[in-house]
C-alpha beads as a LAMMPS data file, in Angstrom:
LAMMPS data file: protein, C-alpha beads

430 atoms
429 bonds

1 atom types
1 bond types

-500.0 500.0 xlo xhi
-500.0 500.0 ylo yhi
-500.0 500.0 zlo zhi

Masses

1 110.0

Atoms # bond

1 1 1 475.471 -345.085 288.245
2 1 1 474.642 -347.749 290.480
3 1 1 474.831 -346.147 294.219
4 1 1 473.924 -348.212 297.146
5 1 1 471.392 -346.900 299.536
6 1 1 473.169 -347.904 302.627
7 1 1 476.456 -346.360 301.380
8 1 1 474.670 -343.405 300.714
9 1 1 473.777 -343.346 303.851
10 1 1 476.677 -343.831 305.601
11 1 1 478.302 -341.324 303.896
12 1 1 475.736 -338.691 303.953
13 1 1 477.989 -336.645 306.175
14 1 1 480.703 -336.300 304.138
15 1 1 481.274 -333.140 302.700
16 1 1 482.912 -334.313 299.419
17 1 1 480.581 -336.576 299.198
18 1 1 477.624 -334.115 298.639
19 1 1 479.551 -332.045 296.781
20 1 1 480.342 -334.981 294.251
21 1 1 476.379 -336.204 294.066
22 1 1 474.738 -332.690 293.750
23 1 1 477.531 -332.153 290.805
24 1 1 476.694 -335.273 288.880
25 1 1 473.041 -334.528 289.107
26 1 1 473.274 -330.889 287.828
27 1 1 475.988 -332.424 285.236
28 1 1 473.089 -334.998 284.103
29 1 1 470.058 -332.095 284.502
30 1 1 471.779 -329.553 282.328
31 1 1 473.622 -331.787 280.041
32 1 1 470.966 -334.080 278.510
33 1 1 473.276 -335.566 276.021
34 1 1 475.118 -336.982 278.589
35 1 1 472.186 -339.100 279.905
36 1 1 472.410 -341.767 276.651
37 1 1 476.106 -342.839 278.080
38 1 1 476.817 -345.955 279.742
39 1 1 476.463 -346.131 283.453
40 1 1 479.713 -344.565 285.392
41 1 1 481.932 -346.782 287.954
42 1 1 483.621 -343.969 290.555
43 1 1 486.517 -345.119 292.076
44 1 1 488.717 -343.715 294.388
45 1 1 491.273 -342.929 291.837
46 1 1 489.370 -340.789 289.696
47 1 1 486.876 -339.286 292.347
48 1 1 488.776 -336.291 292.228
49 1 1 489.414 -335.450 288.306
50 1 1 486.002 -336.413 287.801
51 1 1 484.538 -333.834 290.478
52 1 1 486.909 -331.313 289.071
53 1 1 485.648 -331.732 285.431
54 1 1 481.960 -331.719 286.434
55 1 1 481.937 -329.141 288.315
56 1 1 484.154 -326.971 285.619
57 1 1 481.667 -327.966 283.115
58 1 1 478.680 -327.115 285.423
59 1 1 480.129 -323.584 285.815
60 1 1 480.771 -322.991 281.908
61 1 1 476.954 -324.255 281.382
62 1 1 475.458 -321.933 284.458
63 1 1 477.828 -319.367 282.628
64 1 1 476.367 -319.467 279.116
65 1 1 473.000 -319.521 280.783
66 1 1 473.492 -316.242 281.862
67 1 1 475.282 -315.033 278.959
68 1 1 471.639 -316.283 277.681
69 1 1 469.624 -314.468 279.820
70 1 1 471.272 -311.355 278.991
71 1 1 471.277 -311.225 275.946
72 1 1 467.485 -311.931 275.948
73 1 1 467.344 -308.859 278.471
74 1 1 469.337 -306.824 275.934
75 1 1 467.171 -307.727 273.181
76 1 1 463.581 -306.892 275.189
77 1 1 465.251 -303.396 275.943
78 1 1 466.198 -302.961 272.562
79 1 1 462.464 -303.794 271.302
80 1 1 461.118 -301.464 274.119
81 1 1 463.385 -298.793 273.003
82 1 1 462.173 -299.155 269.515
83 1 1 458.649 -299.209 270.645
84 1 1 459.113 -296.060 272.083
85 1 1 460.765 -294.535 269.119
86 1 1 457.699 -296.138 266.873
87 1 1 455.064 -294.116 269.296
88 1 1 457.165 -291.409 269.282
89 1 1 457.225 -290.958 265.489
90 1 1 453.497 -291.881 265.747
91 1 1 452.510 -288.784 267.866
92 1 1 454.928 -286.431 266.092
93 1 1 452.966 -287.394 262.953
94 1 1 449.562 -286.993 264.693
95 1 1 450.650 -283.393 265.745
96 1 1 452.312 -282.465 262.074
97 1 1 448.680 -283.259 260.412
98 1 1 446.844 -281.826 263.324
99 1 1 449.085 -278.582 262.925
100 1 1 448.710 -278.410 259.287
101 1 1 444.642 -278.854 259.860
102 1 1 444.989 -275.796 262.072
103 1 1 446.455 -274.022 259.954
104 1 1 444.580 -275.159 257.291
105 1 1 447.402 -276.345 255.191
106 1 1 447.132 -279.564 253.340
107 1 1 449.035 -282.504 254.577
108 1 1 450.469 -286.097 253.836
109 1 1 449.195 -289.248 254.296
110 1 1 450.148 -292.752 253.680
111 1 1 448.850 -294.657 250.967
112 1 1 449.107 -298.526 249.398
113 1 1 450.069 -298.616 245.840
114 1 1 450.607 -301.727 244.142
115 1 1 451.729 -302.912 247.572
116 1 1 453.976 -300.371 248.199
117 1 1 453.365 -297.847 250.892
118 1 1 454.107 -294.484 249.736
119 1 1 452.710 -290.386 250.302
120 1 1 450.061 -288.344 249.130
121 1 1 448.465 -284.940 249.398
122 1 1 445.416 -285.595 251.481
123 1 1 443.423 -283.136 249.038
124 1 1 444.871 -285.035 246.125
125 1 1 443.299 -288.457 247.762
126 1 1 440.073 -287.074 248.561
127 1 1 439.939 -285.248 244.783
128 1 1 441.019 -288.731 243.506
129 1 1 438.270 -290.841 245.741
130 1 1 435.569 -288.455 244.696
131 1 1 436.579 -288.348 240.906
132 1 1 436.303 -292.163 241.111
133 1 1 433.766 -292.826 243.449
134 1 1 430.690 -290.573 241.836
135 1 1 432.572 -288.779 238.976
136 1 1 433.135 -285.428 238.281
137 1 1 430.167 -284.877 236.272
138 1 1 428.043 -285.375 238.968
139 1 1 425.836 -282.253 240.193
140 1 1 427.734 -280.558 242.644
141 1 1 425.819 -281.114 245.965
142 1 1 425.984 -284.495 244.762
143 1 1 429.689 -284.639 244.621
144 1 1 429.901 -282.493 248.121
145 1 1 428.042 -285.662 249.892
146 1 1 430.312 -288.074 248.300
147 1 1 433.641 -285.695 249.569
148 1 1 432.032 -285.880 252.870
149 1 1 431.319 -289.767 252.834
150 1 1 434.662 -290.314 251.208
151 1 1 436.734 -288.289 254.089
152 1 1 434.564 -289.915 257.051
153 1 1 435.011 -293.206 255.660
154 1 1 438.931 -293.018 255.166
155 1 1 438.715 -291.687 259.272
156 1 1 436.373 -293.983 260.438
157 1 1 438.142 -296.977 259.415
158 1 1 441.841 -295.974 258.923
159 1 1 442.402 -292.667 261.012
160 1 1 444.481 -290.054 259.405
161 1 1 447.884 -291.887 260.570
162 1 1 446.347 -294.966 258.967
163 1 1 447.870 -296.427 255.584
164 1 1 444.489 -296.020 252.768
165 1 1 444.996 -299.012 250.182
166 1 1 443.937 -297.568 246.578
167 1 1 441.968 -300.150 244.948
168 1 1 438.386 -301.460 245.426
169 1 1 438.873 -303.173 248.505
170 1 1 438.735 -299.543 250.536
171 1 1 437.479 -296.562 248.306
172 1 1 438.791 -296.450 244.519
173 1 1 441.230 -293.824 243.589
174 1 1 442.012 -292.490 240.248
175 1 1 445.225 -290.234 239.637
176 1 1 445.011 -286.446 238.311
177 1 1 446.445 -287.105 234.549
178 1 1 443.748 -289.820 234.181
179 1 1 441.078 -287.456 235.961
180 1 1 442.056 -284.789 233.206
181 1 1 441.905 -287.481 230.536
182 1 1 438.408 -288.889 231.373
183 1 1 436.607 -285.799 232.556
184 1 1 438.474 -282.632 230.622
185 1 1 440.309 -279.749 232.111
186 1 1 437.266 -277.972 233.317
187 1 1 436.049 -280.692 235.305
188 1 1 439.127 -281.059 237.229
189 1 1 439.326 -277.222 238.157
190 1 1 435.964 -277.433 239.236
191 1 1 436.785 -280.664 241.739
192 1 1 440.189 -278.552 242.651
193 1 1 437.837 -275.743 243.777
194 1 1 435.148 -278.160 245.066
195 1 1 437.835 -279.838 247.287
196 1 1 439.875 -277.372 249.409
197 1 1 441.227 -277.538 253.136
198 1 1 438.891 -275.180 254.253
199 1 1 436.296 -277.680 253.005
200 1 1 437.284 -280.675 254.486
201 1 1 434.134 -282.046 256.626
202 1 1 433.416 -284.824 258.624
203 1 1 429.752 -286.459 259.163
204 1 1 428.899 -286.723 262.601
205 1 1 426.079 -288.718 264.156
206 1 1 425.470 -287.125 267.256
207 1 1 429.311 -286.905 268.766
208 1 1 430.135 -290.056 267.006
209 1 1 431.629 -290.419 263.177
210 1 1 429.141 -291.863 260.960
211 1 1 429.533 -295.267 259.715
212 1 1 429.226 -294.281 255.989
213 1 1 428.528 -296.785 253.310
214 1 1 427.841 -296.099 249.868
215 1 1 427.046 -298.066 246.659
216 1 1 426.295 -296.904 243.175
217 1 1 422.260 -297.373 242.949
218 1 1 419.359 -299.465 244.405
219 1 1 416.376 -301.049 243.141
220 1 1 414.130 -298.513 244.936
221 1 1 415.011 -298.615 248.733
222 1 1 418.560 -299.102 250.849
223 1 1 418.569 -301.749 253.637
224 1 1 420.187 -302.081 256.689
225 1 1 424.402 -301.969 257.191
226 1 1 424.102 -305.304 259.742
227 1 1 422.574 -307.108 256.622
228 1 1 425.567 -307.351 254.985
229 1 1 428.324 -305.734 257.669
230 1 1 429.726 -306.797 261.108
231 1 1 426.488 -308.740 261.601
232 1 1 425.246 -308.078 265.261
233 1 1 427.952 -305.848 266.209
234 1 1 425.941 -302.922 267.041
235 1 1 428.983 -300.405 267.617
236 1 1 429.513 -300.362 263.760
237 1 1 425.703 -299.487 262.994
238 1 1 424.758 -296.628 265.140
239 1 1 422.881 -294.686 262.083
240 1 1 421.866 -297.782 260.525
241 1 1 418.589 -297.288 259.212
242 1 1 416.163 -299.639 257.640
243 1 1 414.374 -299.204 254.221
244 1 1 415.363 -296.079 253.467
245 1 1 414.040 -294.999 249.834
246 1 1 415.684 -293.936 247.265
247 1 1 414.169 -292.394 244.177
248 1 1 416.301 -293.633 241.140
249 1 1 414.799 -296.600 240.407
250 1 1 411.154 -295.066 240.460
251 1 1 412.407 -292.578 237.866
252 1 1 414.297 -294.386 235.704
253 1 1 411.115 -296.691 235.074
254 1 1 409.055 -293.598 234.335
255 1 1 411.743 -291.863 232.089
256 1 1 411.959 -295.324 230.076
257 1 1 408.375 -295.855 229.961
258 1 1 408.510 -292.956 227.290
259 1 1 409.880 -293.994 224.087
260 1 1 409.912 -290.893 222.322
261 1 1 412.787 -288.859 222.846
262 1 1 411.752 -285.526 222.472
263 1 1 408.696 -286.261 224.713
264 1 1 411.051 -287.748 227.051
265 1 1 413.353 -284.561 227.090
266 1 1 409.723 -282.154 227.489
267 1 1 408.591 -284.338 230.606
268 1 1 412.037 -283.805 232.274
269 1 1 412.036 -280.341 231.545
270 1 1 408.634 -279.289 232.069
271 1 1 407.473 -281.820 234.450
272 1 1 410.871 -282.357 236.690
273 1 1 411.994 -278.720 236.241
274 1 1 415.314 -279.896 235.449
275 1 1 417.789 -277.559 233.770
276 1 1 418.188 -278.336 230.286
277 1 1 422.274 -278.499 230.662
278 1 1 421.943 -281.423 233.229
279 1 1 419.905 -283.700 231.421
280 1 1 422.266 -285.679 229.651
281 1 1 423.712 -285.704 232.996
282 1 1 420.548 -287.153 234.630
283 1 1 420.014 -289.492 232.404
284 1 1 423.509 -291.077 232.311
285 1 1 423.345 -291.604 235.893
286 1 1 419.442 -293.593 235.486
287 1 1 421.154 -295.578 233.080
288 1 1 422.705 -297.339 235.381
289 1 1 419.326 -298.500 236.981
290 1 1 418.620 -300.678 234.107
291 1 1 418.652 -304.186 234.869
292 1 1 421.536 -306.279 234.407
293 1 1 421.521 -309.917 232.923
294 1 1 423.814 -312.776 234.823
295 1 1 424.660 -316.234 232.963
296 1 1 426.363 -318.903 235.048
297 1 1 426.695 -322.060 233.916
298 1 1 424.925 -324.849 235.678
299 1 1 428.212 -326.528 236.240
300 1 1 430.024 -323.298 237.377
301 1 1 427.837 -322.422 239.978
302 1 1 427.451 -326.048 241.467
303 1 1 431.228 -325.849 241.796
304 1 1 431.437 -322.532 243.606
305 1 1 428.562 -323.331 246.123
306 1 1 430.203 -327.005 246.633
307 1 1 433.558 -325.343 247.831
308 1 1 431.517 -323.674 250.911
309 1 1 428.675 -326.287 251.284
310 1 1 429.927 -329.827 251.318
311 1 1 426.087 -331.055 251.008
312 1 1 425.559 -329.419 247.842
313 1 1 423.969 -332.236 245.268
314 1 1 423.619 -332.072 241.578
315 1 1 419.665 -332.698 240.876
316 1 1 418.701 -334.881 237.800
317 1 1 415.804 -332.492 237.016
318 1 1 417.302 -328.640 236.043
319 1 1 413.976 -327.190 237.658
320 1 1 414.891 -328.899 240.919
321 1 1 418.237 -326.650 241.030
322 1 1 416.601 -323.763 242.441
323 1 1 413.678 -324.832 244.907
324 1 1 412.541 -321.381 246.834
325 1 1 413.957 -317.694 247.064
326 1 1 412.737 -315.488 249.872
327 1 1 412.964 -311.656 250.116
328 1 1 413.280 -309.431 252.429
329 1 1 410.683 -306.840 253.093
330 1 1 413.171 -304.114 251.206
331 1 1 413.353 -306.425 248.264
332 1 1 416.559 -308.633 248.537
333 1 1 417.051 -311.859 248.363
334 1 1 417.503 -313.273 251.984
335 1 1 417.931 -316.912 251.309
336 1 1 418.068 -319.175 248.570
337 1 1 417.678 -322.786 248.253
338 1 1 420.041 -323.688 245.219
339 1 1 421.453 -327.410 244.730
340 1 1 420.034 -328.682 247.902
341 1 1 421.644 -326.215 250.143
342 1 1 419.957 -322.699 251.466
343 1 1 422.449 -319.906 251.133
344 1 1 421.838 -316.242 251.058
345 1 1 421.748 -313.608 248.273
346 1 1 424.875 -311.944 249.466
347 1 1 426.945 -315.128 248.920
348 1 1 425.323 -315.196 245.376
349 1 1 426.051 -311.580 244.988
350 1 1 429.533 -312.278 246.265
351 1 1 430.652 -315.511 244.614
352 1 1 428.442 -315.549 241.522
353 1 1 429.897 -311.915 240.791
354 1 1 426.390 -310.296 240.497
355 1 1 425.639 -306.252 240.612
356 1 1 423.512 -306.846 243.896
357 1 1 421.227 -309.195 245.866
358 1 1 417.901 -307.988 244.290
359 1 1 417.323 -310.701 241.416
360 1 1 415.239 -313.268 240.048
361 1 1 416.425 -316.290 238.866
362 1 1 415.539 -318.518 235.952
363 1 1 416.958 -321.940 234.434
364 1 1 417.554 -321.780 230.370
365 1 1 419.514 -324.751 228.983
366 1 1 422.752 -325.288 230.631
367 1 1 422.182 -321.918 232.282
368 1 1 421.207 -320.173 235.682
369 1 1 419.932 -316.599 234.417
370 1 1 420.129 -313.767 237.512
371 1 1 418.239 -310.623 236.758
372 1 1 419.371 -307.958 238.939
373 1 1 418.172 -304.894 240.042
374 1 1 420.507 -301.757 241.489
375 1 1 424.309 -302.315 241.850
376 1 1 426.254 -302.553 245.051
377 1 1 425.892 -304.066 248.378
378 1 1 422.609 -301.871 248.956
379 1 1 423.755 -300.080 252.385
380 1 1 423.789 -296.603 252.941
381 1 1 423.962 -293.604 249.931
382 1 1 423.076 -294.769 246.754
383 1 1 425.159 -292.570 244.505
384 1 1 422.834 -292.219 241.606
385 1 1 420.153 -291.747 244.068
386 1 1 422.029 -288.814 245.333
387 1 1 422.142 -287.169 241.630
388 1 1 418.760 -287.557 241.551
389 1 1 417.951 -285.550 244.489
390 1 1 420.267 -282.712 243.760
391 1 1 419.039 -282.437 240.445
392 1 1 415.483 -283.294 240.347
393 1 1 414.598 -282.104 243.915
394 1 1 416.982 -279.925 244.465
395 1 1 418.276 -280.967 247.674
396 1 1 421.845 -279.751 249.335
397 1 1 424.414 -282.210 250.638
398 1 1 423.140 -281.950 253.975
399 1 1 419.468 -282.936 253.278
400 1 1 420.618 -285.932 251.008
401 1 1 423.250 -287.037 253.738
402 1 1 420.335 -286.529 256.139
403 1 1 418.229 -288.766 254.058
404 1 1 420.373 -291.944 254.092
405 1 1 422.398 -291.741 257.382
406 1 1 419.143 -290.920 259.843
407 1 1 415.457 -291.723 259.998
408 1 1 412.943 -288.567 260.710
409 1 1 413.283 -288.561 264.518
410 1 1 416.776 -288.649 264.367
411 1 1 417.705 -285.993 261.417
412 1 1 418.838 -283.355 263.750
413 1 1 421.511 -285.866 264.751
414 1 1 423.342 -285.752 261.418
415 1 1 425.746 -282.891 261.139
416 1 1 428.813 -281.639 259.093
417 1 1 431.934 -280.336 260.683
418 1 1 434.794 -278.938 259.857
419 1 1 438.137 -281.108 260.123
420 1 1 439.794 -278.568 261.832
421 1 1 436.700 -278.645 264.655
422 1 1 436.725 -282.376 265.359
423 1 1 437.602 -283.760 268.319
424 1 1 440.930 -284.839 267.552
425 1 1 440.690 -288.347 268.995
426 1 1 438.033 -288.906 266.581
427 1 1 440.651 -288.453 263.828
428 1 1 443.218 -291.192 264.807
429 1 1 443.797 -294.667 264.727
430 1 1 445.959 -296.107 268.283

Bonds

1 1 1 2
2 1 2 3
3 1 3 4
4 1 4 5
5 1 5 6
6 1 6 7
7 1 7 8
8 1 8 9
9 1 9 10
10 1 10 11
11 1 11 12
12 1 12 13
13 1 13 14
14 1 14 15
15 1 15 16
16 1 16 17
17 1 17 18
18 1 18 19
19 1 19 20
20 1 20 21
21 1 21 22
22 1 22 23
23 1 23 24
24 1 24 25
25 1 25 26
26 1 26 27
27 1 27 28
28 1 28 29
29 1 29 30
30 1 30 31
31 1 31 32
32 1 32 33
33 1 33 34
34 1 34 35
35 1 35 36
36 1 36 37
37 1 37 38
38 1 38 39
39 1 39 40
40 1 40 41
41 1 41 42
42 1 42 43
43 1 43 44
44 1 44 45
45 1 45 46
46 1 46 47
47 1 47 48
48 1 48 49
49 1 49 50
50 1 50 51
51 1 51 52
52 1 52 53
53 1 53 54
54 1 54 55
55 1 55 56
56 1 56 57
57 1 57 58
58 1 58 59
59 1 59 60
60 1 60 61
61 1 61 62
62 1 62 63
63 1 63 64
64 1 64 65
65 1 65 66
66 1 66 67
67 1 67 68
68 1 68 69
69 1 69 70
70 1 70 71
71 1 71 72
72 1 72 73
73 1 73 74
74 1 74 75
75 1 75 76
76 1 76 77
77 1 77 78
78 1 78 79
79 1 79 80
80 1 80 81
81 1 81 82
82 1 82 83
83 1 83 84
84 1 84 85
85 1 85 86
86 1 86 87
87 1 87 88
88 1 88 89
89 1 89 90
90 1 90 91
91 1 91 92
92 1 92 93
93 1 93 94
94 1 94 95
95 1 95 96
96 1 96 97
97 1 97 98
98 1 98 99
99 1 99 100
100 1 100 101
101 1 101 102
102 1 102 103
103 1 103 104
104 1 104 105
105 1 105 106
106 1 106 107
107 1 107 108
108 1 108 109
109 1 109 110
110 1 110 111
111 1 111 112
112 1 112 113
113 1 113 114
114 1 114 115
115 1 115 116
116 1 116 117
117 1 117 118
118 1 118 119
119 1 119 120
120 1 120 121
121 1 121 122
122 1 122 123
123 1 123 124
124 1 124 125
125 1 125 126
126 1 126 127
127 1 127 128
128 1 128 129
129 1 129 130
130 1 130 131
131 1 131 132
132 1 132 133
133 1 133 134
134 1 134 135
135 1 135 136
136 1 136 137
137 1 137 138
138 1 138 139
139 1 139 140
140 1 140 141
141 1 141 142
142 1 142 143
143 1 143 144
144 1 144 145
145 1 145 146
146 1 146 147
147 1 147 148
148 1 148 149
149 1 149 150
150 1 150 151
151 1 151 152
152 1 152 153
153 1 153 154
154 1 154 155
155 1 155 156
156 1 156 157
157 1 157 158
158 1 158 159
159 1 159 160
160 1 160 161
161 1 161 162
162 1 162 163
163 1 163 164
164 1 164 165
165 1 165 166
166 1 166 167
167 1 167 168
168 1 168 169
169 1 169 170
170 1 170 171
171 1 171 172
172 1 172 173
173 1 173 174
174 1 174 175
175 1 175 176
176 1 176 177
177 1 177 178
178 1 178 179
179 1 179 180
180 1 180 181
181 1 181 182
182 1 182 183
183 1 183 184
184 1 184 185
185 1 185 186
186 1 186 187
187 1 187 188
188 1 188 189
189 1 189 190
190 1 190 191
191 1 191 192
192 1 192 193
193 1 193 194
194 1 194 195
195 1 195 196
196 1 196 197
197 1 197 198
198 1 198 199
199 1 199 200
200 1 200 201
201 1 201 202
202 1 202 203
203 1 203 204
204 1 204 205
205 1 205 206
206 1 206 207
207 1 207 208
208 1 208 209
209 1 209 210
210 1 210 211
211 1 211 212
212 1 212 213
213 1 213 214
214 1 214 215
215 1 215 216
216 1 216 217
217 1 217 218
218 1 218 219
219 1 219 220
220 1 220 221
221 1 221 222
222 1 222 223
223 1 223 224
224 1 224 225
225 1 225 226
226 1 226 227
227 1 227 228
228 1 228 229
229 1 229 230
230 1 230 231
231 1 231 232
232 1 232 233
233 1 233 234
234 1 234 235
235 1 235 236
236 1 236 237
237 1 237 238
238 1 238 239
239 1 239 240
240 1 240 241
241 1 241 242
242 1 242 243
243 1 243 244
244 1 244 245
245 1 245 246
246 1 246 247
247 1 247 248
248 1 248 249
249 1 249 250
250 1 250 251
251 1 251 252
252 1 252 253
253 1 253 254
254 1 254 255
255 1 255 256
256 1 256 257
257 1 257 258
258 1 258 259
259 1 259 260
260 1 260 261
261 1 261 262
262 1 262 263
263 1 263 264
264 1 264 265
265 1 265 266
266 1 266 267
267 1 267 268
268 1 268 269
269 1 269 270
270 1 270 271
271 1 271 272
272 1 272 273
273 1 273 274
274 1 274 275
275 1 275 276
276 1 276 277
277 1 277 278
278 1 278 279
279 1 279 280
280 1 280 281
281 1 281 282
282 1 282 283
283 1 283 284
284 1 284 285
285 1 285 286
286 1 286 287
287 1 287 288
288 1 288 289
289 1 289 290
290 1 290 291
291 1 291 292
292 1 292 293
293 1 293 294
294 1 294 295
295 1 295 296
296 1 296 297
297 1 297 298
298 1 298 299
299 1 299 300
300 1 300 301
301 1 301 302
302 1 302 303
303 1 303 304
304 1 304 305
305 1 305 306
306 1 306 307
307 1 307 308
308 1 308 309
309 1 309 310
310 1 310 311
311 1 311 312
312 1 312 313
313 1 313 314
314 1 314 315
315 1 315 316
316 1 316 317
317 1 317 318
318 1 318 319
319 1 319 320
320 1 320 321
321 1 321 322
322 1 322 323
323 1 323 324
324 1 324 325
325 1 325 326
326 1 326 327
327 1 327 328
328 1 328 329
329 1 329 330
330 1 330 331
331 1 331 332
332 1 332 333
333 1 333 334
334 1 334 335
335 1 335 336
336 1 336 337
337 1 337 338
338 1 338 339
339 1 339 340
340 1 340 341
341 1 341 342
342 1 342 343
343 1 343 344
344 1 344 345
345 1 345 346
346 1 346 347
347 1 347 348
348 1 348 349
349 1 349 350
350 1 350 351
351 1 351 352
352 1 352 353
353 1 353 354
354 1 354 355
355 1 355 356
356 1 356 357
357 1 357 358
358 1 358 359
359 1 359 360
360 1 360 361
361 1 361 362
362 1 362 363
363 1 363 364
364 1 364 365
365 1 365 366
366 1 366 367
367 1 367 368
368 1 368 369
369 1 369 370
370 1 370 371
371 1 371 372
372 1 372 373
373 1 373 374
374 1 374 375
375 1 375 376
376 1 376 377
377 1 377 378
378 1 378 379
379 1 379 380
380 1 380 381
381 1 381 382
382 1 382 383
383 1 383 384
384 1 384 385
385 1 385 386
386 1 386 387
387 1 387 388
388 1 388 389
389 1 389 390
390 1 390 391
391 1 391 392
392 1 392 393
393 1 393 394
394 1 394 395
395 1 395 396
396 1 396 397
397 1 397 398
398 1 398 399
399 1 399 400
400 1 400 401
401 1 401 402
402 1 402 403
403 1 403 404
404 1 404 405
405 1 405 406
406 1 406 407
407 1 407 408
408 1 408 409
409 1 409 410
410 1 410 411
411 1 411 412
412 1 412 413
413 1 413 414
414 1 414 415
415 1 415 416
416 1 416 417
417 1 417 418
418 1 418 419
419 1 419 420
420 1 420 421
421 1 421 422
422 1 422 423
423 1 423 424
424 1 424 425
425 1 425 426
426 1 426 427
427 1 427 428
428 1 428 429
429 1 429 430
């Protein structure tokens, strides 16, 4: 539209003209599609009709915007209402769990099975985790320690109102029928007797819930949690102490050096004072400390490293594939220079699918050979170590836990507290 400046000034005080100009401006502002039209020439014969149409269209647009605003407000209100209902349901869920704990009754938790959320008895969950993680054949005090860790780990990481995945990403679990098939009816009865609502306990460090990591076995010594998990974040490592000595590797080496089976049993019975009924159990767990060998094709190892380190290069001389390995003071690989780049021992454990980061290497033909001690990340409690401490050292559950989760100066900070006596704020996640 073309409007002359002097005409605008001359007619500025004309009320009808003002209405016309404002309406036209609103119409073009609120209806951008009209902006693509050719300029409109307004004459005296069409002014009234155009003004009417513009005002009516503008009113409709404004009315539509008001309707949209109302719809948005309604949606917000509905969302807030739904959130409040969800909060109410969560509070009811917490109250129900606390009531059952106080009344010494079992209660249901939510688990994720095959990507589907289900409800499960908490006692059944703990029994399944203990049997899967340390085994129903483990000595009682070691199973008690594992029970406390499974409960504490679940609460620390998810809360009793959370959802517990039944897979290797959290805690492994095996159902009752599989437990009976694997360990027998008698061991299942022992497990049910060991894990009751009265026996559910949480491991505390002072007034806080412990960071209760655990793995299968270590090659002599554990390492600090922060070397592997949540590096630099102190809140995750309130009870992380470096270099806790674990007895299984030394004992395995000593027993393995005795080749005669009769002399081996005599040593275990007479020197270690182990009950003859537990010799088989002890040896089966110690076997996990045998050195494990992993072979990787050089090309496959290179491709794995190249995915994460673009500067990696394949040397023409195989003796240059691995140039340097540095170990920390606990015996774990800290850094390894491979294919021209420096990576961590943890990277190797996870991406090369090794049993642990305690390893030595050699190049043989077209393969890299990794020879590993221990099994797992090396943090927290060693399950084989707990078995040895229970059978050989005659340690009870709390003594085992104190050994792995506190240094000598802080032993008195470690305690086991019944679930019903724990501060409710510690049992749930928001």
